[in-house]
N, C-alpha and C positions, 0 to 999 in steps of 0.2 A: 509498725515501721513500714517504710515504703522504699522502693527502688527507683531511682531517677535514671532516665536515659535521655539520650540526645533528642529523640523524637518528641518526648513529652516537653522538654525544655523549649524546643523549637515551636511547639504548638501553643505554649502557655506563657512565654516570656512577655508578650505584649500586654496581656490581661494583668499579669503580675505587676508590671511597671505602672499600668494605668491605676490599679487599686492603690499602689503605694503613694501615688501623687495626691490622693485624697486622704490616705491613712495618716500621713504625718500631720497635716494641719488639724485633722479631726482628733488625733491623739493629743495634741497640744490643747485644743479647745475643750475636749471632754474631760481631760485631767483637771483643768482649771475649774470647770463646773462641778467636778467631784470633790473639790477642796484639796486636790493634790497639786504638785508642782508640774510644770510642763515636761520636765525631765522624766518624771515618773510616768507620764503618758507615753513618751517615746519608748521607755523601757518595757512597758506593758505591751505596746503594739508589736514590738520586736519579739520578745520572748513568748508571750502568750500566742501570738500569731504563728511563730515558728513551731513551737511544741504542739499546739493544737492541730496544725496541719500534718505534722509527722505522725502523731499518735492517734489522731481522730479518725472517725468513720465516715466523714462527708468529704466529697471531692471539691466542694464549693464554699463551705463555710469559712468566713474570715473572722478570726477571733481577736478581740482587742477591747479597749475601753468603749463603753456604750452609754447612751443616754439613760437606758432603763436602770442601770446600776448607779449612775451619777446622782439621781434623785435620792437614793438610799444613803449614799456615802457622804453627801455634803454636810448633813447635820452633824454626823459623828466626827468628821474631820475638823469642823469648826470648833467643836467643844473639846476634842482630845488631841488635835494636831495631825497634820498629814503624815507624820512619821509612823502612825499606827496602822495606816492603810495596808502596807505590805503584810502585816500580821493577819489582817482580815482576809487578804487574798490567800494566804497559806491555810488558814483555818477553813475557809470556804472550799478550797481544793481538797482538803482532808475529808470534809463532810460529803462532798460530791463523790469522792472515792468510796466512802462508806455506802452511799446510796447506790453506787455502781455494783459493789460486791453483793449487796443485799436486795438488789432489784427494786429499790424504793421509788424509782422514777414512775412506776405504774400508779403509785399513790399520789405523786405530785401532780400528775395530769388530771386528777379529780378536781382541781381548782377550776371553776367554770371560766370560759372565755370572757364572759361579761365582766367578771372580777378582774381578770388580767388586762382587758382593754380599758377598764376604768382606771386601774393602776397606771397603765401606760399614759392615758390622757392626763392624769394628775401630774405624773413625772414630766410630761411634755410641757405642761404649764409652768412647772418649777424651772425647767431649763430655759424656756423661751422668755417668760416674764422676768426670770431671775437675771437676765442680761440688761434690764432696764437702765442701770447706771451707765453701762458701756454704750447702749443705744443713744442715750441723751448726752453722753460726754460728761457725766457728773463723776468727779473723782473723789477719792479719800472718804468714801462711805464705809464706815466700819461694819463688817458683816457679822450678823448674829446667826445662831443655829436655827432660828425660827424664820421661815420664809416670809410670813406675813409681816413680821417686824422689819425685815429688810426692805420690803416694798414700801412700807409706811415711811421709813427713814429716807428713802430715795424721793418719795413724793413730797416730803417736808422740805427737801432741798431743791425743789423743781426750779427755783429761780436761778440756779447755777447751770441749768441746761444750756448746751450749745446746739442751736437748731440746725446749724450747718452740718454738724456731725449726724444729727437725726436724718437729714436729707440724704447724706452719704449712705447711711444704713438702709434707707428705703431703696435707693438705687441699686446697691450691691445685692440686697436680698431679692429684689425683683429680677435682677440679672441672673442670679444663680438658679432661681425657679424656672425662668423661661429657658435658659441654656440647657438645663437638665431635661426639659421636655423636648427641646429641638434636637439636642445632641446627647442622647443618653449614654453613649459609649465613652464620652469624655466628660469628667466631672466638672460642673461649673464652679464648684468651690476651689478646685485647683487653679482654674483660670483666674478667678478674682484674687486669689492669694498671690499668684505670680505677678499680676499687674500692679497690685497694691505695693508689693515689696519693691518692684522696679521704680514705681513713682516715688516711694519714700527714699530711694537712693538718688534719684535724679533731682528732686526738689532742692536739697542743700547745695548741689553743684550749680544750680541756677540762681543761688543766692536767696532762696526762700526756706525758712525754717518752719516746718509744719507743726501745728500745735496738737496734733493727734497723739494720744497716749498709745504707746506701743507695748508689745509683749515684754521687751527689755526694761521698760519703765516700771512695770509691775513685778516682773520676775528677773531681776538683774543677774541671778545666779544660774541661769540656764546653762547646762553643760552638755557637750557632745560626748555622752557616755551611755553605755548600755548596762551599767551596774552602779548601784549606790548601796552602801552599807547602812541603810536607814534602820534596819532591824536592831542595831546596837545603840540607837540614840534615844530609847525610851525605856520606861520602867516595865520590865517583863511581868511584874505582878498583876498587870491589868488583864492577863490571860485568865485570871480567876474571876473576872467580872462577868456577871450574868448579862450585862448589856452587850459585851463583846460577842458572846455566843449567840445571843438573839440576832444581832446584826449579821454574823457569819452565816447562821442558818437561813435567814431571809435572803441574803445575797446568793447563797448557793441554790436556793429554790428558784429565784428569779433567773439566775444564770442557766440552770437546767431547762426551764421553760422556754427562755429566749433562744437557746441553742437548738433545742429540738424543734421549735417552731420555725426557726431559720432553715434548719436542715430540710423540713417538710416543704417549705416554700421553694427552696432550691430544687428539690425533687420535682415539684410541679412545673417549674420553669424549664428544667433540663430533661425531664422524662427519665430520671434515674431513680435509684433507691439507695439511701444511705443507711449505714449500720448504726442504729441508735445506741446500742450498748458500747460500741467502740468509740462513738462520739462523746459519750459521757466520760469514758476513761481519758480521752484526749483533753476534754475540758478540765478535768481534775488536775492532770499533769500541767496544763497550761497555767492554771491559777497558782499552783504550788511553785512552779518555776518563776512566774512573774513576781510572786511575793519574795522569794529568796533573793532575786536580783534587785529588789527595791521597788517593784512595780505595784500596781493596784489590782483589785479584782477585775476579771474580764469575762466576757461572754461573746457568743457569735453576734455579729453586727448585721442586721437585716439589709441595710442600705448598701454596705460594702460587699456583702455576699451577692446581692442582686447585680451590682456593678461588675463584679467578678464574672458572672455568667454572661451578662450583656456584652462584656469586652472580649468574649470568645474562649473563656477557660473551659477545659474539658477534663481537668485532673487537678489534684491537690498540689501539683507542682507549681501552679499559679500562686497559691497562698504562700508557698515557701519562697518563691521569687519576690513576692510582695514584702515578706519579712526581711529578706536580704537587702532589698533596695531601701527599706526603711533605715537599715544600718548604714548603707552607703550615704544616704541623704543626711543622716545624723552626723557622720564624721566629716563630710566635705562641705555641706551647704547649710547646716543648721544655724550657723551664725547669721545668715541672711534672714531667717525667720524671726530673729529678734526685732526686726524692723516692722513686723506685721502689726498693723493698727488693731487695737482692741475692738473697735467698732466693726472691723471685718470679721473678727472671731465671733462677735455677737451675731452678725448676719448668718454665718455658717451654723451656729447653734440654733438660731430661730428656724432655719430651714430643716435642720435635724428634728427639731420639735414638731414642726408641721408634718414631716414625714412619719413621725411616730403615731400620729392620730389616724386610726382606721375608720375613715368616714363611712365607708360602705357597711362596716360592721354595725355602726350606730343606726344607720338608716334601716338596715335589716331588722334590728331589734325594735325600732319604733313601729315598723310595719307589722311585726309578727309577735313580739313578746315585750310588752311595755314594762312589765315588772322587772325583767332583766335589764332593760334600758335604764330605769330609775336606779337600779342597784349599781350599774356602771357609773352613773353620775354621782351617786352617793360616795362610792369608793374614791372617785376623782377628787371630790370636795374634801374628804377626810385626808387624802394624801397631801393636798395643798395646805389645808388649814391646820391639821394636827401633825401627821407624820406618815411617810410612805409605808413603814412597817405596820403601823396601827391601821392604816387604810386597808391594806390587803388582808390583814387578819380579821378585821370586822366584816369585810366583804365576804370572805370565805365562810365565816360562821353564819352570816345571814343567808347566803346561798344554800348552805347545808340545811338550815331550818326550813327554807322554802321547799327544798327537795323532800325533806322528811314529811312536811305537811302534805305534799302531793302524794307521797307514798302512803301516808296514813289514811288517805281517802279510800283506799281499798277498791279501786275501780275493778269491775269484773263483768262477765257476760252471763246472762241467765237464759236458758232455753226452756220454752213451755211446750208440752205435748198434750194433745187431746184426741181421744179416739184413735190412737195408734199413729197419729201424724204430728210432726212438729209444726206448731201454729205461729210461734213468735220467737225472735231472737232479740233480746233486749240488753242494752248496757245498764249498769246499776241505776243510773239517774232515772232512766225511763221506767225501769222496773219499780222503783220506789214511788213513782208518780201514779202508777196504776191503782185504781180504787178497788177493782175486783180482779182476782186472779182465778180464772176458770181453766183448770188443767187437771190432768191425771198424773203427769210426770213433770217434775221440775228438775232441771239440771243446773246446779249452781257451781260455776267454775271459780276456783281460787288460783290466780296466776301470780307468778313472780316468787313470792316468799310467804312463809308462815312465821310471822314474828310479832313481838309485842307492839311494833309500830303500826301494822296494818290490820291485824286480826280483830281488834275491837270494832272496826268499821264493818267487817263482815258479820260479826256477832249481832250488830245492830240491824243489818240488812236482812238477815234470815228470819227475823221476828215476823216479817210480812208473809212468810211461807207457812200456810196453815191448811189443814184438812185436805192433804193430797194423799193419793195412794202410794206414790213413790217420790222420794227426794234423793237425787244422786249428787253427791259432792265430788266433783272432779278435781283431782290434783295433778292432772297430766302436765300442766304448764307451771307447776310449783317446783322450783329447783333447790330451795333451801328452807330450813326451818330451825327455830331455836326452841328451847323447852317451854317458853311462855307461849309461843305459837301453837305448840302441841296441846297445851292446857286449854287454850281458847278453842281449838278444834273439838276437844272433848265437850266443852260447854255448848258449842254449836249443835253437836249431835243430841245432847240432852234437851236443848231448847226446842229442837225440831220434834222430838218425841212429845214434849209438853204441849206443843201446838197441834197435836192430834194428826200428825203425819204418820201414816201406817208403817211404812218401811223406809229406812235410811240406808243407802248404799254408798260405798266408797270406791272410787276408780282412779287408776293411773298413779298409784303411789310408787315413787322411785326408791331405789335402795338407800339413798342417803337419808331420806325422811323416815323410811322404815326402821332404820337403826335407832331413831329416837322414839318412835311410836310403838314399837312392838311390845313393850311392857305395860302399855296403857290398858286398863280394864275394858274400855269401850272397843279398842282395837281387837283384843283377844276375842271378845264376844262376836264381833263382826266376822272374824276368821272362822269361828266355830259355826256360826249361822250361815256361812257361805255368802256373805253380803259384800265381798270385796272382789273387784274385777280389774283386770289389767287395762281394759279399755271401756270407755263410756258406751261405745257401740255394742260391746259384748253384753253389758248390763241391760241395755234397752232391748236387744234381741231376745234375751232371756225373759224379760218382762212381757214382751209382746207375743212370744211363742209359748 
């Protein structure tokens, strides 16, 4: 909880109002692209924004409907109805609460950034290209839960396109992008929304009836309310559905990732430090509260958070004021938003989609790690062609396999000694390439872990070590072992003996590994023979002296 005071209100009211100017039209637009109603978007922006600010651990995060979640929710809402989305919000909030209590966020962050950015790229394409009907002014296209099918249907009706509307889309989109670059403290989306509504009010007064499809045309039941009892309008038996839980789990994972990422970016921009644990608690309460009130799942919004900071916010009071002004706008001027043309909403969503794409990240991957770049692209394609959940799951599994493959390579360092002096320090690749190993002492380091994943590679590498007076296996930098890894270590010792190495020493065994190894016959023998040392330097000094 927080304590508000006059000074904080005085310092943050401008930024709070500024963010609310863009929060309302974005809440309407992102709710639509999530398959929800505009009213649900407003409910989410208010309740999730308010509760997230009060209970969260970041002074800058603005929580509400976002594009990252829209790509996940749209397919489900089209097939099961928008009435089910509040339930998804509640279940996601409960799962986030579970993750908060059991510190599961530390496992969620294992999802590589390349997968996350690939997912975001795919969702951005769904959001941007998904507005093609509004961009071209093609009406009455029945939406399917499959993105590609929708695009094909639109293209099959391309003869119905209104190119004047397309030109209006280009102008408004370019205006928002240029305005945001020139005047970052005042959102260009809010400006274009204001002028488009004013023009739509003035044209009938001038005797001209515009042919633009408006928000009211598509959603005539928009209400100025912060509560809908949507939860009672569907069959609660769906809670037993596996599909519901998969969606809720995926939604909660993306919500946690986006919120923690947003909080970190906010810290970088403001030079502050947010409370990750408390922010997860706030995110959980925000989603549960949003769902109970009839809203949809929510997470921290990167663009609105950045706008909050650029507008002068220095405390979470700004996010609270944002939520309160969303309520004021809802009750007093929401009726005017019904005049908002759908093509303007499309412009805003395309700008959101463009902003979601981390161009610098992809450039960085191309320059430094092409495999990760292609993985990002693959995830994006799967998100678009198949399903966002499928895309992120496949991407995570592939990333894990790539990681295990690198781990299984068993990279290490080998030191060669001759006539009392260290002559060479080799990485495993270079060591394996050497045709002749002329040394008296070989120090073979095993770093990281002793497990079934990487120890076979070490077993293969030590076959090259033959006919030495001393071989020292250093475990100084090994921090973990499993029983398979210990068994492989025993095999390595036996192999070195078979390869006519006279004495095998062990060094740097920590207490955790010793708990597993102390019953092994080879270890007991080494203890008895005095061939175990705390440090490699101790062993070498003993040999040389």
